[in-house]
C-alpha positions as CSV (number, residue, x, y, z in Angstrom):
1,X,-10.8,102.9,8.0
2,X,-12.5,105.5,10.2
3,X,-15.7,107.3,9.1
4,X,-14.8,110.0,6.6
5,X,-15.6,113.6,7.6
6,X,-18.2,115.6,5.7
7,X,-15.4,117.8,4.3
8,X,-13.6,114.8,3.0
9,X,-16.7,113.5,1.3
10,X,-17.4,117.0,-0.2
11,X,-13.9,117.1,-1.7
12,X,-14.3,113.6,-3.1
13,X,-17.6,114.7,-4.7
14,X,-15.9,117.6,-6.4
15,X,-13.1,115.4,-7.7
16,X,-15.7,112.9,-9.0
17,X,-17.5,115.7,-10.8
18,X,-14.2,116.8,-12.4
19,X,-13.2,113.3,-13.6
20,X,-16.8,112.4,-14.5
21,X,-16.7,109.2,-12.5
22,X,-18.6,108.4,-9.3
23,X,-17.0,105.7,-7.1
24,X,-19.2,102.8,-6.0
25,X,-16.7,102.2,-3.2
26,X,-16.1,105.5,-1.4
27,X,-13.7,104.0,1.0
28,X,-11.5,102.8,-1.8
29,X,-11.5,106.3,-3.3
30,X,-10.6,107.9,0.0
31,X,-7.8,105.4,0.5
32,X,-6.4,106.5,-2.9
33,X,-6.3,110.0,-1.6
34,X,-4.6,109.2,1.7
35,X,-0.9,110.2,1.8
36,X,1.5,108.5,4.2
37,X,1.9,111.7,6.2
38,X,-1.8,111.8,7.2
39,X,-2.2,111.9,11.0
40,X,1.3,113.3,11.6
41,X,2.3,110.0,13.1
42,X,-0.1,110.2,16.0
43,X,-2.5,107.6,14.6
44,X,-1.9,104.8,12.2
45,X,-3.8,105.2,8.9
46,X,-3.7,102.9,5.9
47,X,-2.3,105.0,3.1
48,X,-2.3,104.9,-0.7
49,X,1.2,103.3,-1.3
50,X,-0.2,99.9,-2.2
51,X,-2.6,101.5,-4.7
52,X,0.3,103.5,-6.1
53,X,2.2,100.3,-6.8
54,X,-0.7,98.9,-8.7
55,X,-1.5,102.2,-10.5
56,X,2.0,102.4,-11.8
57,X,1.4,99.1,-13.6
58,X,-2.0,100.1,-14.8
59,X,-0.6,103.3,-16.2
60,X,2.2,101.3,-18.0
61,X,-0.3,99.0,-19.6
62,X,-2.6,101.8,-20.8
63,X,0.3,103.7,-22.2
64,X,1.9,100.7,-23.9
65,X,-1.5,99.8,-25.5
66,X,-2.1,103.4,-26.7
67,X,1.4,103.8,-28.2
68,X,1.2,100.4,-29.9
69,X,-2.0,101.5,-31.6
70,X,-1.0,104.9,-32.7
71,X,2.8,104.9,-33.1
72,X,5.2,103.6,-35.7
73,X,8.8,103.0,-34.9
74,X,10.9,100.4,-33.1
75,X,10.8,99.2,-29.5
76,X,13.4,101.8,-28.4
77,X,11.5,104.8,-29.7
78,X,8.2,103.5,-28.2
79,X,10.0,102.9,-24.8
80,X,11.2,106.5,-24.7
81,X,7.7,107.8,-25.4
82,X,6.3,105.5,-22.8
83,X,8.8,106.7,-20.2
84,X,7.8,110.3,-20.9
85,X,4.1,109.5,-20.4
86,X,4.5,107.5,-17.1
87,X,7.0,109.6,-15.3
88,X,6.1,111.5,-12.1
89,X,6.1,114.9,-13.7
90,X,3.5,113.9,-16.3
91,X,1.3,112.3,-13.6
92,X,1.6,115.5,-11.5
93,X,0.5,117.5,-14.6
94,X,-2.6,115.4,-14.9
95,X,-3.2,115.6,-11.1
96,X,-3.1,119.4,-11.3
97,X,-5.5,119.4,-14.2
98,X,-8.1,117.7,-12.1
99,X,-7.2,119.6,-8.9
100,X,-6.3,116.3,-7.2
101,X,-4.2,118.1,-4.6
102,X,-7.3,119.7,-3.0
103,X,-8.8,116.3,-2.3
104,X,-5.7,114.7,-0.7
105,X,-5.6,113.7,2.9
106,X,-2.2,114.8,4.1
107,X,-0.8,116.1,7.4
108,X,-1.0,119.8,8.4
109,X,2.8,119.9,8.5
110,X,3.0,118.6,4.9
111,X,0.4,121.1,3.9
112,X,2.6,123.9,5.3
113,X,5.5,122.6,3.2
114,X,3.3,122.9,0.0
115,X,2.4,119.2,-0.1
116,X,-0.8,119.7,-2.0
117,X,1.3,120.9,-5.0
118,X,4.5,118.7,-4.7
119,X,5.2,116.8,-7.8
120,X,6.2,113.7,-6.0
121,X,3.0,113.6,-3.9
122,X,0.7,114.5,-6.8
123,X,2.4,112.0,-9.1
124,X,2.0,109.1,-6.6
125,X,-1.6,110.1,-5.8
126,X,-2.5,110.2,-9.5
127,X,-1.2,106.6,-9.9
128,X,-3.2,105.6,-6.8
129,X,-6.3,107.2,-8.3
130,X,-5.8,105.2,-11.5
131,X,-5.6,102.0,-9.6
132,X,-8.8,102.8,-7.6
133,X,-10.7,103.6,-10.8
134,X,-9.5,100.3,-12.3
135,X,-10.6,98.3,-9.2
136,X,-13.9,100.1,-8.8
137,X,-15.0,100.5,-12.4
138,X,-12.9,98.1,-14.5
139,X,-10.5,98.4,-17.5
140,X,-12.8,100.3,-19.9
141,X,-13.6,102.9,-17.3
142,X,-10.0,103.6,-16.4
143,X,-9.1,103.6,-20.1
144,X,-11.6,106.4,-20.7
145,X,-10.1,108.3,-17.8
146,X,-6.7,107.8,-19.2
147,X,-7.7,108.9,-22.8
148,X,-9.4,112.0,-21.4
149,X,-6.6,113.3,-19.1
150,X,-3.5,112.0,-20.8
151,X,-4.6,112.9,-24.3
152,X,-2.7,116.2,-24.5
153,X,0.5,114.6,-23.2
154,X,0.1,111.8,-25.7
155,X,-0.2,114.2,-28.6
156,X,2.9,116.1,-27.4
157,X,5.0,113.0,-27.0
158,X,4.0,111.4,-30.3
159,X,4.8,114.7,-32.1
160,X,8.4,114.6,-30.9
161,X,11.1,113.0,-33.1
162,X,11.4,109.3,-32.5
163,X,15.2,109.8,-32.5
164,X,16.9,109.5,-29.1
165,X,16.9,113.1,-27.7
166,X,20.5,112.8,-26.6
167,X,21.6,111.8,-30.1
168,X,19.4,114.6,-31.6
169,X,20.8,117.2,-29.2
170,X,24.4,116.2,-30.0
171,X,23.8,116.3,-33.7
172,X,22.1,119.7,-33.6
173,X,24.7,121.2,-31.3
174,X,27.5,120.0,-33.6
175,X,25.7,121.3,-36.7
176,X,25.2,124.7,-35.1
177,X,28.9,125.0,-34.0
178,X,28.3,124.4,-30.3
179,X,30.4,122.3,-28.0
180,X,29.2,118.8,-27.1
181,X,26.5,118.5,-24.4
182,X,27.8,117.9,-20.9
183,X,25.6,115.9,-18.4
184,X,25.8,116.2,-14.6
185,X,23.9,114.4,-11.9
186,X,22.6,117.1,-9.5
187,X,20.7,114.8,-7.2
188,X,19.9,111.2,-6.4
189,X,17.1,110.5,-3.9
190,X,14.8,107.8,-2.9
191,X,15.5,104.2,-1.7
192,X,17.8,101.9,-3.7
193,X,14.8,100.0,-5.2
194,X,13.1,103.2,-6.3
195,X,15.7,105.9,-7.0
196,X,15.0,109.2,-8.7
197,X,17.7,111.1,-10.5
198,X,17.9,114.8,-11.3
199,X,20.3,115.5,-14.2
200,X,21.4,118.8,-15.9
201,X,22.6,119.0,-19.5
202,X,24.6,122.1,-20.5
203,X,25.6,123.1,-24.1
204,X,28.0,126.1,-24.0
205,X,26.5,128.9,-26.0
206,X,23.0,127.4,-25.9
207,X,22.0,127.0,-22.3
208,X,21.1,124.3,-19.8
209,X,18.0,122.2,-18.9
210,X,17.2,119.6,-16.3
211,X,15.4,116.3,-16.3
212,X,14.3,113.7,-13.8
213,X,14.0,109.9,-14.2
214,X,14.0,106.6,-12.5
215,X,17.4,105.9,-14.0
216,X,20.4,108.2,-14.9
217,X,19.8,107.4,-18.6
218,X,16.1,108.4,-18.5
219,X,17.0,111.6,-16.6
220,X,19.6,112.5,-19.2
221,X,17.1,111.9,-22.0
222,X,14.5,114.1,-20.4
223,X,17.1,116.8,-19.8
224,X,18.1,116.7,-23.5
225,X,14.5,116.7,-24.6
226,X,13.7,119.8,-22.5
227,X,16.7,121.6,-24.0
228,X,15.6,120.7,-27.5
229,X,12.1,121.9,-26.8
230,X,13.6,125.2,-25.5
231,X,15.7,125.4,-28.6
232,X,12.7,124.9,-30.9
233,X,11.0,127.9,-29.2
234,X,13.8,130.3,-30.0
């Protein structure tokens, strides 16, 4: 890795202050912040994709451990809550809360396209950051980071009914005299080994909501959950 610029180190220092953790290995931290677009293809930079792979697994373990400790219910209900806490949108929310986008190393062309606030880029970078904290500081340190910045999302998810949101939506729609929910796949993107689905659910007379997930089923569940949340607000 080339010597980081003073501006890069300054941005890293601001991030460290926000997350209340100072990296011993600054190169590792900067690698976690390096998007694949950095350099606009003119120079070959190592990016954060390998760390993202590891961070996804670290996040899954942290979330499974927390849910096991605080939730009752069967494996299915715990799995639905875990999926809600590890999905890209949740990671992007955490990334925005720590202003991670400002610290990222991304290409000028990606910046012009709003890359510093793209959910996909922020979600991946947040997973990379988790991996870097785990490698640099160990399990207890990354667990503290997770507890601090996922805490609000954990409280939201555990407050939601353990019932499958698709089942709950259908039952509520039927009880209120609405037609059955209709699900439509709006988009499928990403490689075959890592697809991402965008699904819309529509209940005539109630409205529509969208959800994304790594499988069609997960996307349908999140769409149903969002529509239920909107319904509760009315």
